[in-house]
Backbone bond lengths (Angstrom), bond angles and torsions (degrees), N, CA, C in turn:
res aa  C-N    CA-C-N  psi(-1)  N-CA   C-N-CA  omega(-1)  CA-C   N-CA-C  phi
1 M - - - 1.474 - - 1.542 110.04 -
2 P 1.318 117.34 145.67 1.474 119.13 178.87 1.534 111.65 -72.58
3 T 1.308 115.81 157.68 1.440 118.58 169.64 1.532 108.16 -76.44
4 L 1.344 115.37 166.08 1.460 118.92 177.91 1.516 110.31 -60.44
5 H 1.306 118.76 -40.43 1.462 122.25 178.91 1.520 110.62 -58.98
6 Q 1.327 116.15 -46.21 1.475 120.63 179.59 1.502 110.83 -62.58
7 W 1.326 117.04 -42.83 1.484 120.42 -178.79 1.520 110.30 -63.27
8 L 1.340 116.85 -44.10 1.478 120.09 -179.49 1.529 111.16 -66.66
9 R 1.293 117.77 -33.18 1.442 122.37 -177.37 1.517 113.27 -78.23
10 S 1.344 116.19 -23.24 1.457 119.63 -168.23 1.537 115.21 -78.90
11 A 1.318 118.16 -20.41 1.489 119.82 -178.08 1.522 108.74 -164.59
12 P 1.342 117.55 160.14 1.465 121.10 179.17 1.530 111.56 -59.03
13 F 1.320 116.05 146.39 1.485 120.21 -179.92 1.502 110.06 -142.14
14 T 1.340 113.41 155.81 1.480 122.17 168.99 1.502 108.49 -94.21
15 L 1.326 118.54 135.49 1.469 122.99 173.57 1.531 108.25 -96.41
16 S 1.336 115.78 123.55 1.459 121.89 176.39 1.503 109.36 -121.46
17 M 1.337 116.77 134.79 1.456 121.84 -177.38 1.510 110.59 -127.46
18 S 1.317 116.82 132.75 1.462 122.68 -173.80 1.521 112.68 -77.43
19 A 1.317 113.90 165.75 1.474 120.45 168.03 1.512 109.44 -71.02
20 G 1.316 116.32 164.36 1.453 123.59 177.85 1.526 106.79 169.90
21 F 1.309 117.85 125.66 1.450 122.02 -172.43 1.523 112.10 -56.11
22 F 1.316 117.22 114.14 1.468 124.08 -178.97 1.534 112.97 56.77
23 S 1.337 115.75 31.75 1.473 120.79 -179.48 1.499 113.23 -89.05
24 F 1.337 116.80 9.86 1.482 118.00 178.87 1.518 111.52 -64.15
25 F 1.350 117.28 -24.71 1.468 119.24 175.53 1.537 109.99 -62.04
26 A 1.338 117.30 -47.30 1.455 121.17 -178.06 1.538 110.97 -66.27
27 H 1.324 116.55 -42.96 1.479 120.16 177.29 1.532 110.60 -58.08
28 C 1.334 115.55 -43.27 1.461 119.81 -178.74 1.529 110.98 -65.31
29 G 1.315 117.10 -38.72 1.483 118.90 177.30 1.496 111.84 -63.13
30 M 1.334 117.64 -39.60 1.466 121.77 176.97 1.513 111.03 -65.43
31 V 1.340 116.58 -46.52 1.454 121.34 -178.86 1.528 111.61 -62.46
32 S 1.313 117.61 -33.83 1.458 120.32 -179.01 1.522 111.83 -60.39
33 L 1.319 117.47 -31.05 1.482 120.68 176.45 1.515 111.27 -77.32
34 L 1.334 117.30 -37.60 1.474 118.46 174.24 1.507 110.00 -58.75
35 E 1.315 116.17 -44.18 1.467 120.98 -179.56 1.532 110.80 -64.48
36 E 1.309 116.91 -44.24 1.468 121.49 -179.64 1.516 111.87 -60.94
37 E 1.355 115.36 -36.83 1.477 119.26 -179.15 1.509 113.90 -88.67
38 G 1.346 117.06 0.62 1.453 120.15 -179.22 1.516 113.54 69.54
39 L 1.333 116.37 29.85 1.461 122.15 -178.63 1.547 108.95 -100.32
40 F 1.289 116.74 79.22 1.451 121.54 -174.96 1.531 111.61 -94.68
41 P 1.309 117.54 139.17 1.472 120.82 179.64 1.514 111.46 -80.17
42 V 1.314 115.99 167.78 1.475 121.24 173.90 1.519 110.85 -96.27
43 Q 1.314 116.93 -11.23 1.480 123.37 178.35 1.530 108.17 -160.33
44 I 1.337 116.52 152.41 1.452 121.94 176.29 1.515 109.82 -128.98
45 T 1.332 115.66 133.59 1.463 120.96 171.38 1.510 108.62 -128.31
46 G 1.312 116.56 159.96 1.463 119.53 179.54 1.511 112.24 179.31
47 A 1.309 113.76 166.86 1.451 121.81 177.22 1.527 108.85 -128.66
48 S 1.316 116.48 139.64 1.464 123.86 174.34 1.528 111.31 54.91
49 A 1.356 118.49 -115.36 1.443 120.43 179.73 1.527 112.37 -58.02
50 G 1.344 115.58 -37.59 1.476 120.67 177.45 1.519 111.81 -64.96
51 A 1.336 116.34 -36.51 1.473 120.39 177.38 1.513 110.93 -67.01
52 L 1.314 117.80 -38.40 1.472 121.25 179.83 1.516 111.45 -61.51
53 V 1.299 115.61 -53.51 1.481 118.97 -177.91 1.530 110.53 -66.52
54 G 1.317 116.48 -43.25 1.452 119.38 -177.59 1.520 112.68 -64.14
55 A 1.311 117.77 -44.43 1.473 121.02 -179.49 1.515 111.68 -66.01
56 C 1.335 117.58 -42.77 1.452 120.57 -179.20 1.535 110.62 -66.00
57 W 1.333 116.71 -40.78 1.475 120.23 179.68 1.518 109.89 -66.80
58 A 1.309 117.17 -42.44 1.479 121.16 178.32 1.525 111.93 -63.09
59 A 1.336 115.92 -32.50 1.460 120.56 -178.24 1.523 113.12 -76.24
60 G 1.329 116.44 -3.22 1.488 120.15 177.66 1.503 114.58 105.45
61 C 1.336 116.97 2.09 1.466 120.84 176.85 1.514 108.84 -78.03
62 S 1.297 118.21 114.40 1.469 120.77 -178.52 1.530 110.32 -65.90
63 S 1.314 115.98 159.73 1.465 119.48 178.17 1.515 111.76 -63.49
64 A 1.339 117.43 -30.90 1.462 121.28 178.67 1.551 110.18 -66.91
65 V 1.321 115.78 -45.38 1.486 119.01 178.45 1.534 110.49 -65.31
66 L 1.334 116.32 -41.17 1.442 119.29 178.92 1.518 111.50 -64.66
67 K 1.314 117.09 -41.99 1.472 121.66 176.72 1.525 110.79 -58.40
68 E 1.334 115.46 -46.49 1.466 119.80 -178.21 1.527 111.11 -59.06
69 R 1.345 116.27 -41.19 1.466 119.93 -179.13 1.525 110.65 -70.25
70 L 1.319 116.84 -42.49 1.453 120.51 179.66 1.526 111.29 -64.46
71 F 1.297 115.94 -40.10 1.484 119.29 -178.43 1.550 111.43 -68.96
72 S 1.349 116.94 -25.48 1.447 120.04 179.67 1.534 111.83 -92.73
73 L 1.334 116.75 -2.84 1.465 121.21 -175.43 1.535 109.98 -64.04
74 T 1.331 115.48 134.66 1.451 121.77 173.53 1.521 109.59 -120.38
75 R 1.285 116.13 162.90 1.472 120.47 179.14 1.502 111.27 -59.60
76 E 1.302 117.61 -36.37 1.462 122.72 -178.87 1.536 111.82 -64.61
77 D 1.334 116.47 -24.55 1.479 119.98 -178.85 1.513 112.52 -63.39
78 F 1.331 117.58 -26.47 1.466 120.21 -176.85 1.524 113.42 -130.16
79 W 1.315 116.90 4.71 1.498 119.81 -175.27 1.532 108.82 -92.55
80 D 1.351 114.42 100.68 1.477 119.45 -178.35 1.545 109.83 -137.12
81 P 1.339 116.67 73.88 1.489 119.41 -179.53 1.519 112.44 -57.84
82 G 1.301 115.55 146.38 1.456 121.30 176.59 1.515 110.66 -167.27
83 L 1.309 116.45 164.24 1.446 120.81 -179.11 1.518 111.46 -66.07
84 G 1.314 116.50 136.15 1.462 119.90 -179.64 1.535 109.64 155.94
85 L 1.329 116.08 -173.94 1.458 122.31 -178.79 1.517 111.38 -85.62
86 G 1.318 115.07 55.69 1.458 122.50 -177.53 1.503 109.50 162.07
87 L 1.331 117.42 152.37 1.469 120.77 -176.04 1.510 112.46 -65.04
88 L 1.334 116.45 -45.32 1.482 120.74 -172.57 1.525 110.45 -105.01
89 R 1.329 115.68 138.74 1.474 121.30 178.06 1.505 112.66 -68.32
90 G 1.332 116.94 -33.33 1.458 120.65 178.94 1.512 114.01 92.39
91 E 1.339 118.53 -4.91 1.447 119.29 -176.34 1.528 111.88 -69.35
92 R 1.306 117.07 -37.40 1.486 119.45 176.47 1.538 110.95 -63.40
93 F 1.315 115.29 -40.00 1.467 120.10 177.62 1.538 109.98 -61.79
94 R 1.320 116.90 -42.49 1.466 120.11 178.61 1.535 111.86 -66.87
95 D 1.327 116.18 -34.12 1.452 120.72 176.51 1.550 110.80 -62.04
96 V 1.323 116.43 -41.42 1.466 121.14 177.68 1.529 109.91 -60.73
97 L 1.327 115.99 -43.96 1.477 120.50 179.76 1.514 112.03 -66.61
98 R 1.342 116.80 -40.58 1.485 119.37 178.78 1.520 110.69 -63.24
99 E 1.316 117.04 -42.36 1.461 121.17 179.22 1.536 110.85 -64.51
100 L 1.329 115.52 -42.11 1.458 120.15 -176.38 1.531 112.68 -69.02
101 C 1.304 116.13 -36.70 1.499 120.28 -174.00 1.522 113.62 -117.49
102 D 1.321 117.40 19.38 1.468 121.54 176.48 1.530 112.68 54.59
103 D 1.321 116.82 40.24 1.489 121.75 177.11 1.531 110.01 53.90
104 A 1.305 116.77 45.36 1.467 122.98 -173.55 1.515 112.41 -70.49
105 L 1.332 115.45 160.93 1.458 123.34 171.68 1.548 108.18 -102.51
106 L 1.297 116.71 140.27 1.474 120.01 -178.82 1.516 111.74 -55.68
107 E 1.329 115.51 -42.82 1.477 120.48 -174.10 1.521 113.25 -70.48
108 D 1.327 117.98 -9.97 1.472 120.52 -179.19 1.502 112.90 -96.48
109 G 1.320 118.67 3.57 1.451 122.26 -177.36 1.530 113.27 -70.83
110 R 1.321 115.68 166.46 1.471 121.07 179.79 1.527 111.90 -74.70
111 F 1.341 116.76 -21.05 1.465 122.21 172.70 1.528 108.25 -123.66
112 P 1.321 120.23 145.82 1.458 122.21 169.07 1.530 108.74 -63.02
113 V 1.323 116.34 144.83 1.472 120.38 179.12 1.528 109.87 -128.25
114 G 1.316 114.13 155.29 1.471 121.68 172.95 1.511 107.88 -139.03
115 L 1.325 115.85 106.17 1.481 121.01 -177.44 1.508 111.53 -100.15
116 S 1.288 116.42 124.06 1.454 122.06 -179.34 1.500 112.50 -80.27
117 V 1.326 116.45 130.40 1.471 124.23 174.69 1.531 107.47 -131.56
118 T 1.319 116.89 167.99 1.449 122.88 176.69 1.490 110.61 -112.22
119 D 1.322 117.03 120.13 1.468 123.01 179.69 1.527 107.36 -73.88
120 M 1.332 117.26 122.01 1.441 121.63 -176.81 1.521 113.00 -64.24
121 R 1.333 116.49 -38.61 1.447 119.86 -175.94 1.526 112.45 -70.56
122 S 1.318 116.67 -49.74 1.467 120.55 -177.12 1.519 113.14 -89.38
123 W 1.340 116.75 -11.42 1.459 124.43 -175.19 1.548 110.75 49.26
124 S 1.320 114.08 51.16 1.458 121.81 -178.61 1.508 109.22 -135.81
125 P 1.330 118.11 158.21 1.472 119.60 177.52 1.522 111.97 -70.78
126 H 1.322 113.63 146.98 1.451 121.76 178.00 1.519 106.99 -139.23
127 V 1.341 117.81 147.38 1.449 120.89 -178.01 1.516 110.21 -114.84
128 L 1.328 116.58 127.30 1.448 123.30 176.65 1.533 109.71 -99.03
129 R 1.320 116.59 126.43 1.460 122.32 -178.51 1.524 112.42 -121.54
130 S 1.314 116.72 -8.87 1.469 121.06 -179.49 1.507 108.79 -145.91
131 G 1.334 114.19 168.86 1.459 119.65 -179.42 1.518 111.19 106.34
132 R 1.306 116.66 -179.52 1.458 121.65 -176.36 1.531 111.01 -69.76
133 L 1.316 114.41 128.21 1.482 121.19 -177.55 1.508 111.28 -56.41
134 A 1.325 117.95 -45.12 1.472 120.52 -174.50 1.511 111.22 -60.26
135 E 1.330 117.03 -42.41 1.470 120.68 -178.43 1.547 108.86 -71.06
136 A 1.322 117.35 -42.86 1.475 120.36 -176.84 1.525 110.80 -65.23
137 V 1.337 116.99 -45.68 1.465 119.92 -179.91 1.536 111.24 -66.61
138 S 1.301 117.72 -41.96 1.455 119.39 179.80 1.516 111.11 -64.55
139 A 1.324 117.19 -33.65 1.488 120.82 174.98 1.517 110.32 -65.16
140 S 1.318 117.16 -45.77 1.466 120.18 -179.09 1.516 112.02 -66.61
141 C 1.346 117.40 -22.49 1.465 122.80 -179.51 1.516 113.50 -101.63
142 A 1.341 118.62 7.95 1.462 121.80 -173.76 1.518 111.01 -78.97
143 V 1.305 115.86 78.40 1.465 122.26 179.02 1.547 108.31 -60.51
144 P 1.329 117.88 127.56 1.466 119.42 -178.70 1.505 112.06 -57.37
145 L 1.311 115.58 142.56 1.458 126.23 -179.11 1.517 112.75 76.50
146 L 1.318 117.90 -33.21 1.483 119.61 176.76 1.510 109.33 -81.58
147 F 1.333 118.06 -52.36 1.477 122.28 -179.51 1.533 109.51 -111.39
148 Q 1.315 115.71 145.63 1.440 120.59 173.90 1.533 110.96 -72.37
149 P 1.333 117.46 149.91 1.471 120.07 178.18 1.531 109.99 -56.65
150 V 1.313 115.78 152.43 1.467 122.12 -178.59 1.542 109.46 -108.56
151 R 1.314 114.52 126.87 1.450 119.54 178.49 1.535 110.22 -90.05
152 I 1.311 116.16 126.97 1.461 124.24 174.28 1.521 106.78 -129.88
153 G 1.335 115.95 114.72 1.469 119.92 -171.55 1.490 109.48 65.29
154 R 1.308 117.17 -125.26 1.464 121.02 -178.97 1.527 112.46 -104.67
155 R 1.317 116.21 10.14 1.476 120.17 -174.34 1.533 110.29 -117.17
156 Y 1.319 115.27 151.32 1.468 121.57 176.52 1.520 108.67 -110.57
157 F 1.328 114.99 137.61 1.439 120.30 -175.95 1.542 111.40 -126.82
158 L 1.350 113.91 151.78 1.456 122.42 174.15 1.524 109.67 -124.00
159 D 1.303 115.87 -179.64 1.463 124.90 -178.06 1.534 112.76 -43.26
160 G 1.316 116.23 127.48 1.464 120.84 -179.62 1.515 113.39 -64.79
161 G 1.347 116.03 -25.17 1.472 118.84 -178.48 1.509 114.15 -69.75
162 L 1.338 117.52 -13.69 1.451 120.08 179.68 1.527 112.32 -62.86
163 K 1.306 116.37 -40.11 1.479 120.18 -176.64 1.539 112.26 -118.71
164 D 1.297 117.64 -8.42 1.490 120.85 -179.81 1.525 108.27 -148.90
165 R 1.345 115.40 68.54 1.479 119.77 -177.06 1.533 111.43 -59.62
166 H 1.319 116.00 -32.79 1.472 119.33 -176.80 1.537 111.65 -74.17
167 G 1.334 118.19 -18.01 1.455 120.13 -179.04 1.502 113.56 70.17
168 L 1.327 116.65 28.12 1.461 121.64 -175.60 1.540 114.17 -105.31
169 A 1.314 117.41 2.65 1.467 118.81 -178.25 1.526 111.99 -61.42
170 G 1.299 117.42 -25.41 1.457 120.97 -179.53 1.523 114.96 -89.05
171 V 1.328 116.73 8.12 1.493 121.90 -177.83 1.509 109.73 -103.52
172 A 1.338 115.36 126.27 1.467 119.33 178.80 1.530 110.84 -73.71
173 S 1.314 116.13 153.85 1.463 121.13 178.44 1.548 111.22 -57.92
174 G 1.332 114.31 134.21 1.479 118.95 178.05 1.484 115.68 87.62
175 E 1.324 118.53 -8.60 1.480 119.61 179.07 1.545 109.95 -64.54
176 R 1.292 115.34 147.60 1.472 123.30 176.85 1.515 108.16 -81.53
177 V 1.356 117.11 115.03 1.458 121.21 -169.66 1.521 111.81 -124.83
178 F 1.326 114.54 133.63 1.471 122.43 166.08 1.518 105.97 -104.37
179 Y 1.331 115.28 118.97 1.479 120.76 -171.85 1.530 109.68 -117.87
180 H 1.334 115.65 124.76 1.480 121.74 176.35 1.524 108.53 -98.29
181 H 1.310 115.08 114.96 1.450 123.15 -174.49 1.522 112.07 -102.03
182 I 1.340 116.14 122.05 1.466 121.12 173.08 1.521 108.13 -87.00
183 A 1.331 116.67 114.86 1.446 120.68 -170.95 1.522 113.97 -83.99
184 S 1.321 119.09 -17.22 1.453 120.53 -177.31 1.511 112.01 -66.51
185 R 1.345 116.40 150.95 1.455 121.54 -177.61 1.498 110.70 -107.32
186 S 1.325 117.80 128.78 1.463 121.70 174.59 1.542 109.56 -70.74
187 P 1.348 117.58 150.94 1.468 120.64 -174.75 1.519 113.03 -58.12
188 W 1.354 117.39 -28.84 1.487 119.00 -174.77 1.524 111.50 -86.29
189 R 1.332 119.34 -3.31 1.466 119.40 -176.35 1.525 110.35 -100.72
190 R 1.314 116.35 139.13 1.463 121.70 179.16 1.534 111.58 -63.27
191 K 1.333 116.08 145.56 1.455 119.99 -176.33 1.513 112.85 -60.45
192 R 1.348 116.76 -32.64 1.455 120.25 -177.46 1.515 112.47 -104.75
193 S 1.312 116.73 22.29 1.441 121.60 177.88 1.529 110.37 -58.80
194 T 1.346 116.71 136.18 1.473 120.13 177.81 1.518 111.72 -64.15
195 A 1.334 116.13 -20.69 1.471 120.36 179.82 1.515 111.81 -66.77
196 L 1.339 117.55 -20.35 1.464 121.20 -178.57 1.552 110.71 -87.45
197 A 1.313 116.35 -15.57 1.460 119.88 179.55 1.512 111.12 -79.84
198 L 1.328 116.64 155.09 1.456 119.99 176.71 1.514 109.12 -68.14
199 P 1.326 117.68 141.44 1.469 120.63 -179.44 1.527 110.73 -69.45
200 A 1.323 115.22 141.39 1.457 121.65 177.73 1.519 108.55 -105.01
201 R 1.326 115.54 106.09 1.474 120.68 177.60 1.499 109.23 -154.91
202 D 1.311 115.71 153.25 1.469 120.12 -179.90 1.486 110.90 -67.47
203 N 1.339 115.51 147.60 1.450 123.41 171.92 1.525 113.98 66.83
204 L 1.320 116.24 25.76 1.474 121.19 178.10 1.526 109.69 -118.38
205 V 1.349 114.99 131.75 1.467 122.34 172.38 1.519 107.34 -115.71
206 S 1.323 114.65 129.34 1.482 119.02 -176.86 1.513 111.34 -109.23
207 L 1.327 115.15 152.43 1.462 122.98 173.77 1.511 107.60 -122.38
208 T 1.328 116.68 126.91 1.470 122.11 172.89 1.526 108.17 -122.14
209 I 1.328 115.35 127.45 1.452 122.53 176.06 1.511 108.02 -107.87
210 H 1.323 116.63 115.77 1.455 120.38 -174.26 1.534 110.96 -88.61
211 G 1.339 114.96 153.95 1.463 121.77 173.32 1.508 116.13 74.81
212 L 1.322 116.54 21.93 1.491 118.19 178.04 1.516 111.31 -68.74
213 P 1.317 119.37 138.48 1.467 122.47 176.46 1.537 109.70 -60.08
214 R 1.325 117.88 142.77 1.452 121.63 177.51 1.535 110.18 -90.36
215 S 1.299 114.93 127.48 1.465 121.47 179.56 1.527 108.90 -103.06
216 G 1.326 115.04 176.21 1.457 121.99 178.60 1.509 109.75 178.47
217 P 1.330 117.62 178.65 1.474 121.13 -176.88 1.541 113.25 -55.39
218 S 1.342 115.23 -32.68 1.466 119.31 -178.56 1.538 112.57 -104.26
219 R 1.329 116.55 5.45 1.459 121.53 -178.88 1.522 111.32 -133.98
220 L 1.318 116.68 47.16 1.436 120.32 -177.80 1.520 113.34 -66.03
221 E 1.330 116.94 -26.60 1.455 119.80 179.41 1.536 110.26 -65.23
222 A 1.312 116.84 -28.66 1.495 120.13 176.69 1.524 109.48 -66.67
223 G 1.331 117.06 -30.81 1.454 120.12 177.26 1.509 112.01 -62.57
224 R 1.317 116.87 -38.69 1.486 119.13 178.76 1.500 110.42 -63.81
225 A 1.330 117.00 -39.14 1.488 120.05 176.43 1.501 110.59 -66.18
226 A 1.349 117.16 -36.56 1.486 121.05 179.42 1.526 109.96 -65.26
227 F 1.306 117.68 -38.44 1.488 120.65 178.15 1.523 109.11 -59.09
228 E 1.327 115.85 -51.94 1.480 120.30 -174.91 1.531 109.51 -64.89
229 Q 1.329 118.15 -39.77 1.463 120.20 -179.75 1.520 110.05 -67.33
230 A 1.335 117.25 -41.22 1.469 120.19 -179.85 1.520 111.94 -66.78
231 R 1.313 115.96 -37.80 1.475 119.40 177.49 1.523 111.00 -64.32
232 S 1.330 116.64 -44.95 1.468 119.60 -179.93 1.528 110.70 -66.17
233 A 1.344 115.87 -40.58 1.454 119.80 179.36 1.522 111.77 -64.52
234 M 1.318 116.41 -38.52 1.471 120.51 -179.30 1.548 109.65 -65.35
235 R 1.325 116.55 -35.94 1.453 119.44 178.00 1.516 110.39 -61.37
236 L 1.335 117.02 -41.29 1.462 121.40 176.03 1.522 111.16 -68.49
237 A 1.344 115.26 -42.80 1.468 119.73 -176.45 1.519 112.61 -59.57
238 L 1.317 117.46 -36.79 1.452 120.53 -177.53 1.529 112.17 -60.78
239 E 1.319 117.91 -25.44 1.445 121.83 179.81 1.532 113.30 -96.73
240 E 1.333 116.39 -1.92 1.474 120.75 177.86 1.507 111.41 -81.77
241 E 1.360 115.37 143.49 1.467 118.85 174.50 1.517 109.08 -75.15
242 I 1.311 115.25 143.43 1.462 120.89 177.49 1.533 108.97 -77.05
243 A 1.337 116.15 129.64 1.474 121.47 178.97 1.523 107.63 -127.93
244 N 1.311 117.29 127.43 1.462 120.83 179.29 1.537 111.54 55.55
245 N 1.314 115.85 37.61 1.458 122.51 177.84 1.546 113.76 63.53
246 R 1.325 115.44 26.87 1.454 117.51 179.24 1.533 111.62 -148.77
247 V 1.349 113.36 159.29 1.461 121.04 172.18 1.513 105.59 -132.61
248 E 1.326 116.20 131.92 1.455 122.67 177.98 1.496 110.88 -127.11
249 V 1.326 116.68 133.52 1.472 120.63 179.80 1.546 108.55 -137.38
């Protein structure tokens, strides 16, 4: 069997990254190794934390710049309570994204992107491929009760992980996919939820990094540790042989 590095190098692939509460640190650590090795995808899809890292990377924000901003992130940078269907308005969060990515448009990125969001009216997954990055990412990250729903056009959206935790709704059947799976379970999700299982689909290789520290609004320092652990684990994973379409470290 090929190693993960060999598989990624052998043919074009789509990078898909799952949702996971404040798991953008871990996704960024993994992406930093892809960037270092010159293993760039032809498309990126993701939900919630995966959408944030994927969209910023596609927009031209290097993993080093993204790491620097994440490591300097404080609670005050995104904490803006206000009246509405959620504690935080989300405007400060969008300001961080606008500053980081120069108010970019999704369709102008170096890779095509597909960000999973949840349509409030139909309660079904929807994929955003164009429009302002800040609004699209904040919609995909709009955790119910924590963030208020995000209006884009005439529709309101919530966290993409609610209906598409794997972030694969934007991937066509048969596409060659490298999928980064966040294994930790959010408190509101059932232990045996199918969303926590690895996706079963043809031509997909998954990576699961076990034991990552859990971050959150009041535990941002754990996110920094998660970045470093994910980066080190990805270095090991690249040399691991793929077994049953997966690599676990």
